[in-house]
Structures are given as structure tokens and as C-alpha cells.
C-alpha positions in Angstrom: 253.0 100.2 93.4 255.4 101.2 96.3 252.5 102.7 98.3 250.5 99.5 97.8 253.3 97.3 99.0 254.0 99.4 102.0 250.4 100.3 103.0 248.5 97.1 102.0 251.2 94.4 102.1 253.0 95.9 105.1 256.4 95.7 103.5 259.2 98.0 104.5 260.2 100.6 101.9 263.5 98.8 101.3 261.8 95.4 100.7 259.2 97.1 98.5 261.9 98.7 96.4 263.8 95.5 95.9 260.7 93.5 95.0 259.5 96.1 92.5 263.0 96.3 91.0 263.2 92.5 90.6 259.7 92.3 89.1 260.4 95.0 86.5 263.8 93.6 85.5 262.4 90.0 85.4 260.0 91.1 82.6 263.0 91.5 80.4 265.2 88.9 82.0 263.0 85.9 83.2 266.1 84.1 84.5 265.8 86.4 87.6 262.5 84.8 88.7 264.0 81.3 88.2 267.1 82.1 90.3 264.9 83.8 93.0 262.7 80.8 93.2 265.7 78.4 93.4 267.3 80.6 96.1 270.3 81.2 93.9 269.8 84.9 93.9 268.6 87.3 96.6 266.5 90.4 96.1 269.4 92.4 97.3 271.7 90.9 94.7 269.1 91.6 91.9 268.8 95.2 93.0 272.5 95.7 93.0 273.0 94.3 89.4 269.7 95.3 87.9 270.8 98.6 86.3 273.8 97.0 84.7 271.9 94.2 83.0 271.8 94.2 79.2 270.8 91.6 76.6 274.5 91.0 76.0 275.7 90.4 79.6 272.6 89.3 81.5 273.2 85.6 81.4 276.8 85.7 82.5 276.3 88.5 85.0 273.4 86.9 86.8 275.2 83.5 86.8 278.2 85.1 88.5 276.0 86.9 91.1 274.3 83.6 92.2 274.9 82.4 95.7 277.1 85.4 96.6 276.9 87.7 99.6 276.1 91.4 99.2 279.7 92.2 99.7 280.8 89.7 97.0 278.2 91.1 94.6 279.5 94.6 95.2 283.0 93.3 94.3 281.6 91.6 91.2 280.0 94.9 90.0 283.2 96.8 90.6 285.1 94.2 88.5 282.6 94.3 85.7 282.0 98.0 85.7 285.1 99.7 87.3 285.0 103.3 88.3 287.9 105.7 88.6 289.6 106.5 91.9 287.7 109.2 93.8 289.3 112.5 95.0 289.9 112.8 98.8 287.8 115.3 100.7 288.0 116.4 104.3 284.8 118.4 105.1 283.3 119.8 108.3 279.8 118.5 109.1 277.0 120.6 110.6 277.5 120.7 114.4 274.7 119.2 116.5 273.9 121.0 119.8 273.7 117.7 121.7 277.1 116.6 120.4 280.0 117.2 122.8 282.3 118.2 119.9 281.9 119.0 116.2 282.8 116.2 113.9 284.7 116.1 110.6 284.1 113.6 107.9 287.1 112.3 106.0 285.7 110.7 102.9 286.0 110.0 99.2 283.3 111.9 97.3 282.2 110.7 93.9 282.1 112.9 90.8 279.4 111.0 88.9 275.7 110.5 89.7 276.3 106.8 89.8 278.3 107.1 93.0 275.9 108.9 95.3 276.2 106.2 97.9 279.4 107.8 99.1 278.1 111.4 99.0 278.5 113.4 102.2 275.5 112.9 104.5 274.5 114.4 107.8 275.7 112.3 110.8 273.8 112.6 114.0 276.2 112.2 117.0 277.0 109.8 118.5 276.4 107.7 115.4 279.5 107.5 113.2 279.1 106.6 109.6 281.7 104.3 108.2 281.8 102.8 104.8 284.1 100.9 102.5 282.8 100.5 99.0 284.4 98.7 96.0 285.0 100.9 93.0 287.1 98.8 90.7 289.3 95.7 91.0 291.7 96.2 93.9 290.3 99.8 94.5 287.9 100.9 97.2 286.3 104.2 98.3 286.3 104.9 102.1 284.1 107.2 104.2 284.3 107.7 107.9 283.9 110.4 110.6 286.4 111.8 113.0 286.4 114.3 115.8 288.1 117.7 115.7 290.9 116.5 117.9 291.6 113.6 115.5 291.4 116.1 112.6 294.2 118.1 114.4 296.1 114.8 114.8 295.8 114.2 111.0 297.1 117.7 110.3 300.0 117.0 112.6 300.8 113.8 110.7 300.6 115.8 107.4 303.2 118.2 108.7 305.5 115.5 109.9 305.4 113.5 106.7 305.6 116.4 104.3 309.4 115.9 103.6 308.7 112.3 102.5 305.2 112.9 101.1 305.0 116.5 99.7 301.4 115.9 98.6 300.4 115.4 102.3 297.6 113.2 100.9 295.2 112.1 103.7 294.4 108.8 102.1 298.1 107.9 101.8 298.7 108.9 105.4 295.8 106.7 106.5 297.2 103.7 104.6 300.7 104.2 106.0 299.4 104.5 109.6 297.2 101.4 109.1 300.1 99.3 108.0 302.0 100.2 111.1 299.0 99.7 113.4 298.2 96.2 111.9 301.9 95.2 112.5 301.6 96.3 116.1 298.3 94.4 116.6 299.6 91.2 114.9 302.6 91.2 117.2 300.4 91.7 120.3 297.9 89.1 119.3 299.9 86.5 117.5 303.5 87.4 118.4 304.2 87.9 114.7 307.6 89.6 114.1 310.3 89.6 111.5 312.9 88.9 114.2 311.5 86.5 116.8 313.6 85.9 119.9 315.0 82.4 120.5 312.5 80.1 122.0 312.5 80.2 125.8 310.7 78.3 128.4 307.6 80.0 129.7 308.3 82.2 132.7 304.6 82.5 133.5 302.9 80.5 136.3 299.6 80.8 134.5 298.7 77.4 132.9 296.7 79.3 130.3 299.7 81.3 129.1 300.6 80.6 125.5 304.2 81.3 124.6 305.1 83.5 121.7 306.6 80.8 119.6 303.5 78.7 120.0 301.3 81.6 118.9 303.3 82.2 115.8 303.3 78.6 114.8 299.6 78.1 115.4 298.7 81.3 113.5 300.8 80.1 110.6 299.4 76.6 110.6 295.7 77.6 111.0 296.0 80.5 108.5 294.8 83.1 110.9 291.3 81.7 110.8 288.9 79.7 113.1 289.5 76.0 112.7 286.0 74.8 113.6 284.6 72.5 110.9 280.9 71.7 110.8 279.4 68.3 110.2 279.0 69.1 106.5 282.8 69.7 106.2 282.5 73.5 105.9 285.2 75.4 107.9 284.3 78.5 109.8 285.3 81.7 107.9 285.7 83.9 110.9 289.0 85.9 111.2 287.8 88.3 113.9 287.4 87.6 117.7 290.0 84.8 117.5 291.2 83.1 120.6 293.8 80.4 121.4 291.9 77.3 122.4 293.4 74.2 124.1 292.2 71.0 122.4 292.7 69.2 125.7 291.4 71.7 128.2 293.8 73.2 130.8 291.4 72.0 133.5 292.1 68.4 132.3 295.9 68.9 132.1 296.2 70.3 128.6 299.5 72.1 127.8 300.2 75.2 125.7 302.0 73.3 122.9 301.7 73.7 119.2 300.0 70.4 118.9 297.4 71.2 121.6 296.6 74.8 120.7 294.3 75.9 117.9 292.6 79.1 116.7 288.9 79.3 117.4 286.5 82.3 117.1 284.9 83.3 120.4 281.6 81.6 119.5 283.1 78.3 118.6 285.5 78.4 121.5 282.4 78.9 123.8 280.6 76.0 122.0 283.5 73.7 122.6 283.7 74.6 126.2 279.9 74.0 126.6 280.4 70.6 125.0 283.1 69.7 127.5 281.8 71.2 130.7 278.1 71.8 130.1 276.1 74.9 129.1 275.0 75.8 132.6 278.5 75.6 134.0 279.9 77.9 131.2 277.0 80.3 131.6 277.8 80.6 135.2 281.5 81.3 134.3 280.4 84.0 131.9 278.2 85.6 134.5 280.9 85.5 137.1 283.4 87.2 134.8 280.8 89.8 133.9 280.1 90.6 137.6 283.8 90.8 138.4 284.3 93.2 135.5 281.5 95.4 136.7 282.8 95.4 140.2 286.3 96.4 139.0 284.7 99.3 137.1 282.9 100.5 140.2 
């Protein structure tokens, strides 16, 4: 069947696998075909939950999987069928001649055959495999690759933290470092701090400069998320690539006040600018910045 789908119907192997899986499970659970036809379930979602379906849980499990993203279905499976925490493993990978340095994979390796998705796999430089996979409610397995110099840095961190963390566990060190790094990034991006300075007048001559107290207030008000709302009332879910956008543009006299500044993702910030100044004008601005950046690099 797989050969027929690939050779005759010109499907990819991945699509063929998902369709065959859905068809076979639908013979036992017809609700799958109904949900696929209605667009409530995707082939990916069916493939992810198929091996867990039983006569007892099929109705409820399929209903919960409807209209969810792949990541949300993975979380659903982890909640319904939790797996134990996985042991941490730091393991050298085979060195590739074309790679400038050997790489090390720091990963969580499963013990059961049901967790082979996180098994160590060969990584061709410069491709770096990174994965975060839900295992159980509030628990995730992590896999990533680091260079030898970063492995040495990890060892140094283990040595330094050993008095407070005798286990020198790599996962715990990673989490502690991540907490510190996130705090640094939040302070840099949104001026978030436990002890903010007293509000001062801006000392910058740049009209686009947004004072720290404005950044903090806007971030708190907007919930750290893009504020764009579509015509159907759905708010943008983006939390990455956020920018401080002036409702009344700086070019039209807009000030960097709490009332006039909002969070927008880069795409919706660009969309608002194109609506105000025209697509061609903004495209020219983007090209100008790009050429200036290339000139600076030269």
C-alpha cells in the first residue's frame, strides 16, 4: 500500500504513512473519517493518537484532539499517557570530516521502545538537531547538540556549582542558567526588573526611544504578546519578534507614552506601517536598511 501511494499517487512517504494509518484505524473507529471530512482532525493528529486508541477511550480522546495543533496534541498525549522522566546523557557524536569541530549531543535518552523519537541520531554539521518533547504533564524531554568548547564550558559550570549541587546534573545546570539568561533578556528587551529606578525624563534625543518605565508598563498591560486583533476578533498569539509600536507614528508627532505605545510582532508592525505610509514606501525603507547593513559589514 505504501509503495502504491508513493509510486502511483505521488505522495511523500510521510503523507502515505499518515493516510494509511488513518485508514486502518478508521475501520475500527469510524469517527476518524467524520472528523477528517469536517476538518476537525488532521492526518498528523490521527497518526499521533492512533496507537493509543481503545474502545474505552476513543470517543473522548479523539474529541479532545480535534482542532488542536501538533504541539497541543503532543501535550494531550503526554497528559493522557504520561511517561517517566528520562535519564540525562551527554554523548559524543561521530565526527564528520567536513565539520570544523566535533560535536557533542546533550540529550535525554528514553529507556522504552515507545520513546525512540528522542534516541541519539547522527547529526550532519552544520545542521544542529534540537527537540523539546512532552513526556507527562509539566514534564518535557530535551535534546540538542553543542560543540566541544561548549561541552568544556558545561564541565566548568559543573565544577563551579558542585558545592551547591553535588550531583552536578547537566539538566539542572541548564535550567538554572536558562533562568538567569531569561531574566537578562527580559531586562534588556522590556526593562523588567525587581527594583526599577525612579522614573526619569528621557535623556535620548532619538524620538523613537522608549523609556524603561514605558516598556515595563506596556509589557504588563499587553501581557507580553502582540496586540493585533483581526476582523474576526481573534488576537495574534505571537510572543516572539515583538517590537514597541507607536499607535500615532513618530513621523506624525507620536510620543513614547504608555498610552501611545503597544506591543506588535514584527509582521503586524510592518503591516500597520504599510497601512499608514504605503507598501512601496515601506519596502523602500526595508531595502535601504538592508543595503546599509550590508555596507557596514563590508
